[in-house]
C-alpha positions as CSV (number, residue, x, y, z in Angstrom):
1,X,0.0,0.0,0.0
2,X,1.4,3.4,-1.0
3,X,-0.2,6.2,0.9
4,X,-1.1,9.2,-1.2
5,X,-3.5,11.2,1.0
6,X,-4.1,13.9,-1.6
7,X,-7.1,16.0,-2.6
8,X,-7.6,15.4,-6.3
9,X,-10.5,18.0,-6.7
10,X,-12.8,20.0,-4.4
11,X,-15.6,22.4,-4.5
12,X,-17.8,23.7,-1.7
13,X,-19.9,20.6,-2.0
14,X,-17.8,17.8,-3.2
15,X,-14.3,16.4,-2.5
16,X,-12.5,13.8,-4.5
17,X,-9.5,12.4,-2.4
18,X,-7.0,9.8,-3.5
19,X,-6.3,8.0,-0.3
20,X,-3.8,5.4,-1.4
21,X,-2.6,3.0,-4.2
22,X,-2.8,-0.6,-3.5
23,X,0.2,-2.0,-5.4
24,X,0.5,-5.5,-6.9
25,X,3.4,-6.9,-8.9
26,X,1.8,-6.0,-12.3
27,X,-0.4,-3.0,-11.6
28,X,-2.0,-0.7,-9.0
29,X,-5.5,0.3,-7.7
30,X,-6.0,3.9,-6.9
31,X,-8.4,4.1,-3.9
32,X,-10.6,7.2,-4.3
33,X,-13.1,8.7,-1.8
34,X,-15.8,11.0,-3.0
35,X,-17.5,12.9,-0.2
36,X,-20.6,15.0,-0.9
37,X,-22.0,17.3,1.7
38,X,-25.4,18.6,2.1
39,X,-25.9,22.3,1.5
40,X,-29.4,23.7,1.0
41,X,-31.3,20.6,-0.2
42,X,-34.6,19.9,1.5
43,X,-34.9,16.5,3.2
44,X,-36.8,15.1,0.2
45,X,-34.2,16.3,-2.3
46,X,-31.4,14.9,-0.1
47,X,-33.1,11.6,0.1
48,X,-33.8,11.5,-3.6
49,X,-30.1,12.1,-4.2
50,X,-29.1,9.0,-2.2
51,X,-29.9,6.9,-5.3
52,X,-28.2,9.2,-7.8
53,X,-25.6,7.0,-9.5
54,X,-23.6,9.9,-10.8
55,X,-21.8,10.7,-7.6
56,X,-20.7,7.2,-7.0
57,X,-18.5,7.3,-10.2
58,X,-20.4,4.5,-11.9
59,X,-19.6,4.4,-15.7
60,X,-22.0,6.2,-17.9
61,X,-23.7,8.0,-15.0
62,X,-22.5,11.5,-15.6
63,X,-20.1,11.2,-12.7
64,X,-16.4,11.9,-12.5
65,X,-14.2,10.9,-15.4
66,X,-10.6,9.8,-14.7
67,X,-7.3,9.4,-16.6
68,X,-3.6,9.2,-16.4
69,X,-1.2,11.6,-18.2
70,X,2.2,10.1,-18.8
71,X,5.6,12.0,-19.0
72,X,5.6,11.7,-22.7
73,X,2.2,13.5,-23.0
74,X,0.2,10.4,-23.8
75,X,-3.0,9.7,-21.9
76,X,-5.0,6.7,-20.7
77,X,-8.7,7.4,-20.0
78,X,-10.7,5.3,-17.6
79,X,-13.0,3.1,-19.7
80,X,-16.7,3.7,-19.7
81,X,-17.7,0.0,-19.3
82,X,-17.9,-1.9,-16.1
83,X,-14.6,-3.6,-15.3
84,X,-15.7,-7.2,-14.9
85,X,-15.5,-9.4,-16.7
86,X,-12.9,-8.0,-19.1
87,X,-10.4,-9.7,-21.4
88,X,-6.7,-9.1,-20.6
89,X,-5.4,-6.1,-22.4
90,X,-2.7,-6.4,-25.0
91,X,0.6,-4.8,-24.0
92,X,1.8,-2.1,-24.4
93,X,-1.6,-0.6,-24.2
94,X,-2.1,0.9,-20.7
95,X,-5.4,0.3,-19.0
96,X,-7.3,2.3,-16.4
97,X,-10.6,0.7,-15.2
98,X,-13.0,1.3,-12.5
99,X,-13.1,-1.9,-10.5
100,X,-15.6,-1.2,-7.8
101,X,-17.6,1.4,-6.1
102,X,-19.7,1.6,-2.9
103,X,-21.4,4.2,-0.8
104,X,-22.8,5.2,2.5
105,X,-24.0,8.3,4.3
106,X,-26.4,10.1,6.5
107,X,-28.4,13.4,6.6
108,X,-25.3,15.7,6.3
109,X,-22.8,13.9,4.2
110,X,-22.5,11.0,1.7
111,X,-19.3,9.0,0.8
112,X,-18.6,6.8,-2.1
113,X,-15.5,4.7,-2.4
114,X,-14.2,3.8,-5.9
115,X,-11.2,2.1,-7.2
116,X,-9.3,2.6,-10.5
117,X,-7.1,-0.3,-11.7
118,X,-4.0,0.8,-13.6
119,X,-2.1,-1.7,-15.7
120,X,0.8,-2.0,-16.2
121,X,2.8,-0.2,-13.5
122,X,4.0,3.1,-14.9
123,X,7.7,3.7,-15.4
124,X,9.5,5.9,-12.9
125,X,8.9,9.6,-13.4
126,X,6.2,12.2,-13.0
127,X,2.6,11.1,-14.0
128,X,-0.6,12.8,-13.4
129,X,-4.0,11.3,-12.3
130,X,-6.6,13.6,-13.5
131,X,-10.4,14.0,-13.2
132,X,-13.2,16.2,-14.5
133,X,-16.8,16.1,-13.3
134,X,-18.9,18.8,-15.1
135,X,-22.2,18.0,-13.3
136,X,-20.5,18.7,-9.9
137,X,-18.7,21.8,-11.1
138,X,-15.3,20.3,-11.1
139,X,-13.0,21.4,-13.9
140,X,-10.2,19.2,-15.0
141,X,-8.0,18.7,-12.0
142,X,-5.0,16.6,-11.3
143,X,-2.4,15.4,-8.9
144,X,1.2,14.3,-9.6
145,X,2.7,11.0,-8.5
146,X,6.0,9.4,-9.4
147,X,5.8,6.0,-11.0
148,X,8.9,5.1,-8.9
149,X,6.7,5.1,-5.8
150,X,4.4,2.5,-7.2
151,X,7.3,0.4,-8.4
152,X,8.8,0.5,-5.0
153,X,5.5,-0.6,-3.5
154,X,5.4,-3.5,-6.0
155,X,8.7,-4.8,-4.8
156,X,7.0,-5.4,-1.4
157,X,4.0,-7.1,-2.9
158,X,3.6,-10.7,-1.8
159,X,1.4,-13.3,-3.4
160,X,-1.1,-15.1,-1.2
161,X,0.1,-18.4,-2.4
162,X,3.4,-19.5,-3.9
């Protein structure tokens, strides 16, 4: 696990935070928390929004879009289809897929957890994880990470069985 603890994007109502990257020998999962706070919604509006799929980051929902920008200027965008089942990608094509999402909340705040699978591990050097969420008023925003951090984490990855 590589702790990142960074805010990817934030408005007065929504925060997208990248908490960590769970690193494996061949790729990494970015763990992202989306927190939406209640502002001036009535109780009925807030309750109706509990089932709004957009804020959970589900593909095709009008929610946040994600991608990786590589040092050479190339990009990989998160796919718009559910991640499972999916055929193994052909190298050297990089893949960024949403692998799960879940949510919870109460009468003041709602939280969704989502994960993005990145394959293969990026080379050492500066990369940017970026997002854009027009419906939430979030323009393109990004945070920088070094591929070397993920590769260092991968060296410590251990299989469950050998």
